[in-house]
C-alpha positions in Angstrom: 43.2 35.7 -8.5 41.2 33.3 -6.3 40.4 29.9 -7.8 37.3 28.1 -6.7 37.5 24.7 -5.1 35.3 23.3 -7.9 37.7 24.6 -10.5 40.7 23.1 -8.6 38.9 19.7 -8.5 38.1 19.8 -12.2 41.7 20.8 -13.0 43.0 18.0 -10.8 40.7 15.5 -12.5 41.9 16.6 -16.0 45.6 16.4 -15.0 45.3 12.9 -13.4 42.9 11.5 -16.0 40.3 10.7 -13.4 36.6 10.9 -14.5 34.8 14.0 -13.4 32.0 11.8 -12.1 34.4 10.5 -9.4 34.7 14.0 -7.9 32.3 15.6 -5.5 29.7 17.7 -7.3 29.2 21.4 -6.5 25.4 21.0 -6.6 25.4 17.8 -4.5 22.2 17.4 -2.4 20.7 14.9 -0.1 19.1 12.2 -2.2 15.4 11.6 -1.6 14.3 8.1 -0.6 10.7 7.0 -0.5 9.9 4.6 2.3 6.5 3.0 1.6 5.2 1.0 4.6 2.0 -1.1 4.7 1.4 -0.6 8.4 1.5 2.3 10.9 4.6 4.3 11.9 4.3 2.7 15.3 4.4 -0.9 13.9 7.4 0.0 11.7 9.1 1.2 14.8 8.1 -1.6 17.1 9.2 -4.3 14.7 12.5 -2.6 14.2 12.2 -2.6 10.4 12.5 1.1 9.8 15.5 1.3 12.2 17.1 -1.6 10.4 16.9 0.2 7.0 18.4 3.4 8.5 21.2 1.2 10.1 21.9 -0.2 6.6 22.2 3.2 5.2 24.6 4.3 8.0 26.7 1.2 7.4 27.0 2.2 3.7 28.3 5.6 4.8 25.1 7.5 4.2 23.8 9.8 7.0 20.2 10.9 7.3 19.9 14.6 6.7 23.3 14.7 5.0 23.5 12.3 2.2 19.8 11.4 2.1 16.4 12.3 3.4 13.4 10.0 3.8 10.0 10.6 2.4 8.0 8.1 4.5 4.4 7.1 3.9 2.6 4.8 6.3 -0.6 3.2 5.1 -1.9 2.1 8.5 -3.0 -1.2 7.0 -5.4 0.5 4.5 -4.8 -1.0 1.1 -7.3 1.4 -0.4 -4.8 4.2 0.2 -1.9 2.6 -1.6 -2.4 4.2 -5.0 -2.9 7.7 -3.7 0.2 7.4 -1.5 2.2 6.0 -4.3 1.2 9.1 -6.4 2.3 11.3 -3.5 5.7 9.7 -3.4 6.2 10.2 -7.1 5.2 13.8 -6.9 7.8 14.4 -4.2 10.5 13.5 -6.8 12.1 10.7 -4.9 15.2 9.1 -6.4 14.3 5.5 -5.3 11.4 3.9 -3.4 11.7 1.2 -0.7 8.5 -0.9 -0.9 7.5 -3.2 2.0 4.7 -5.6 1.0 3.7 -7.6 -2.1 0.4 -5.6 -2.6 2.4 -2.4 -2.3 5.0 -3.6 -4.9 2.2 -4.2 -7.4 0.7 -0.7 -6.8 4.2 0.9 -7.3 4.8 -1.2 -10.4 1.6 0.2 -11.9 2.4 3.7 -10.8 5.9 4.0 -12.4 8.2 2.1 -14.7 11.0 4.5 -14.3 11.6 5.3 -10.6 13.7 2.5 -9.1 11.9 0.3 -6.5 13.6 -1.8 -3.9 11.5 -4.5 -2.4 12.1 -5.8 1.1 9.9 -8.9 1.1 8.4 -11.1 -1.6 7.9 -14.8 -1.4 8.2 -15.2 -5.2 9.1 -12.0 -7.2 9.0 -13.9 -10.5 5.7 -15.6 -10.0 4.2 -12.4 -8.7 5.2 -10.6 -11.9 7.7 -8.2 -10.3 10.8 -9.5 -12.1 11.7 -11.4 -15.3 14.1 -13.5 -13.2 15.9 -13.4 -9.9 19.3 -13.0 -11.6 18.2 -10.3 -14.1 15.0 -8.6 -12.9 14.8 -6.6 -16.2 12.6 -3.7 -15.0 12.7 -1.0 -12.4 12.3 -3.4 -9.4 14.9 -5.3 -7.5 15.7 -6.1 -3.8 15.0 -8.9 -1.4 13.0 -12.0 -1.7 11.7 -13.3 1.7 11.0 -17.0 1.3 9.1 -19.5 -0.9 6.0 -21.7 -0.7 8.1 -24.8 0.1 9.1 -23.2 3.4 5.5 -23.7 4.7 6.2 -27.5 4.9 8.8 -26.7 7.5 6.2 -25.0 9.7 4.3 -28.2 10.2 7.5 -30.1 10.8 8.5 -27.6 13.6 5.0 -27.9 15.2 5.3 -31.7 15.2 8.7 -31.5 16.8 7.3 -29.3 19.5 4.0 -31.2 19.8 4.5 -34.9 19.0 0.9 -35.6 19.7 -0.3 -32.9 17.2 -3.4 -34.2 15.3 -5.4 -31.1 14.3 -4.3 -27.5 13.4 -5.9 -24.3 12.2 -4.2 -22.2 9.5 -4.9 -18.5 9.3 -4.4 -17.1 5.8 -5.7 -14.4 3.4 -7.1 -15.0 0.0 -5.8 -11.6 -1.0 -2.2 -12.9 -0.6 -1.4 -14.6 -3.9 1.3 -16.8 -2.3 -0.9 -18.2 0.5 -2.7 -20.6 -1.9 0.6 -22.4 -2.6 1.7 -22.3 1.0 -1.6 -23.7 2.2 -1.4 -26.5 -0.4 2.0 -27.5 0.9 0.9 -27.4 4.5 -2.0 -29.7 3.6 0.3 -32.1 1.8 2.7 -32.3 4.7 -0.2 -32.6 7.1 -1.8 -35.5 5.2 1.5 -37.3 5.2 1.8 -36.9 9.0 -1.8 -37.7 9.7 -2.7 -34.2 10.8 -6.1 -32.6 10.0 -6.0 -29.0 8.7 -8.7 -26.4 8.9 -8.1 -23.1 7.0 -9.5 -19.8 8.1 -9.5 -16.8 5.7 -8.7 -13.6 7.6 -8.7 -10.8 5.0 -9.0 -7.9 7.4 -8.0 -6.9 10.9 -11.6 -6.9 12.0 -11.8 -10.7 11.1 -9.1 -11.7 13.6 -11.5 -11.8 16.6 -13.9 -14.0 14.7 -11.2 -16.4 13.6 -10.1 -16.9 17.2 -13.7 -17.3 18.3 -13.9 -20.2 15.8 -10.7 -21.6 17.2 -12.0 -21.4 20.7 -15.0 -23.4 19.8 -13.0 -26.0 17.8 -10.1 -26.3 20.3 -7.4 -27.5 17.8 -4.0 -28.6 19.0 -2.2 -25.6 17.4 -2.5 -22.8 14.9 -0.2 -21.7 12.0 -0.4 -18.1 10.9 1.0 -17.4 7.5 3.0 -14.2 7.1 0.9 -11.3 5.7 0.7 -7.6 6.3 -2.7 -8.1 7.9 -1.1 -10.2 10.6 2.2 -8.4 10.9 0.4 -5.2 11.9 -1.3 -7.0 14.8 1.4 -9.2 16.3 0.6 -8.3 19.9 -3.1 -8.8 19.4 -2.6 -12.3 17.8 -0.1 -13.3 20.5 -2.5 -12.2 23.3 -5.5 -14.0 21.8 -3.4 -17.2 21.5 -2.1 -16.9 25.0 -5.6 -16.4 26.4 -6.6 -19.7 24.7 -3.4 -21.4 25.7 -2.9 -22.1 22.0 0.5 -23.1 20.6 1.2 -21.0 17.5 3.7 -21.1 14.7 4.6 -18.1 12.5 6.9 -17.4 9.6 8.6 -14.3 11.1 10.3 -13.7 14.4 8.2 -10.6 15.4 5.5 -12.9 16.5 7.3 -14.9 19.3 8.9 -11.6 20.3 5.4 -10.3 20.8 4.5 -13.3 22.9 3.7 -16.1 20.3 5.2 -19.5 20.8 7.6 -19.8 18.0 8.6 -18.9 14.4 10.7 -20.2 11.6 11.9 -18.2 8.7 14.2 -15.5 7.4 15.2 -12.5 9.4 13.0 -9.9 7.8 14.7 -7.0 9.7 17.9 -8.1 8.1 16.2 -7.8 4.7 15.4 -4.1 5.5 19.1 -3.6 6.4 20.3 -5.2 3.3 17.8 -3.4 1.1 19.8 -0.3 2.0 22.7 -1.7 -0.1 20.5 -1.8 -3.1 19.4 1.8 -2.5 23.0 2.9 -2.3 24.0 1.1 -5.5 21.1 2.7 -7.3 22.0 6.1 -6.0 25.5 5.5 -7.4 24.1 4.8 -10.8 23.3 1.1 -10.9 20.2 0.0 -12.8 17.6 -2.1 -10.9 17.2 -4.3 -14.0 20.8 -5.5 -13.6 20.8 -6.0 -9.8 20.0 -9.6 -8.9 17.2 -10.2 -6.4 18.7 -11.7 -3.3 17.2 -14.7 -1.6 17.5 -15.5 2.1 20.5 -17.6 3.0 19.7 -18.1 6.7 16.5 -19.2 8.4 16.1 -18.9 12.1 14.1 -20.8 14.6 12.9 -18.6 17.5 11.1 -20.0 20.5 9.4 -18.1 23.3 10.1 -20.3 26.3 8.2 -18.0 28.6 5.1 -18.4 26.5 5.6 -22.2 26.3 5.6 -22.4 30.1 2.5 -20.1 30.3 0.4 -22.3 28.0 1.7 -25.6 29.5 3.8 -26.8 26.5 7.2 -28.5 27.2 9.5 -27.8 24.3 11.9 -30.8 23.8 15.5 -30.0 24.8 16.7 -31.1 21.4 14.6 -28.4 19.8 15.7 -25.7 22.3 19.3 -26.7 21.5 19.0 -26.1 17.8 17.0 -22.9 18.2 18.7 -19.7 17.0 17.1 -17.7 19.7 15.2 -18.7 22.9 13.2 -15.9 24.6 13.0 -16.4 28.3 
């Protein structure tokens, strides 16, 4: 009499004392992962973030189409669509959702308290109300923090290292980003100590970018600092092109900006956050609870300098700064 493979596995498990859960399941299926991205599909591809997440899944032994399938939703920068798209993802019966911006995290948090959510960026998950603590999140959200407000002091330090005569800067921020108020406060404090004047410009929407740079063109500051936000990340090439046109030195918090033609950045490797977020997804698929998975903070911050841009705008980066840079784009 023929014996099915499933029965042989069950019999073997009983004889060896191994738990049945350790054996392949007869009804195994690709797990469904929601990928909820704030920008366009193109921007997710150009920045390498989506590819980094898939790389992380492969490194964990999970092949797309075999062990998992992705339900991707791209909001194209329209925050008004977040709630409807979150509802779509939940209707598609995903096992876990990868969320990619602070405003998206909050929408997902309101949409479900049961489906696990893995975040890829968050300056302060506790202050933002996403977790009870970093070590024990306590709810259905875990994943990767991205930086903290104190890091913004380093932006000014880096600008002063590159531009010793710096006396006046513009800071582009958004009032809709809850963390920008603290970052701006720290920039102002560091600037006051260094004798640097700060002018802040609120840029809540993509349509406001041109107006902000028109203001900058009239004021002609020594440099600009652009705080990381989904509004800016979606338009890295536009921001870099506008800064280059004005021969304006720019500092950013993520490396996608100098890669697009901005002058320099200092901060965590966000692409690596996406890759490491895959480890959280895999742990959850294997049965771990988000409440018990500590939120990971960046351990490495990288200085990236676009030397080609520096030459184009007439800025000579000190050799000592180039020497300590993690990457120099030439």
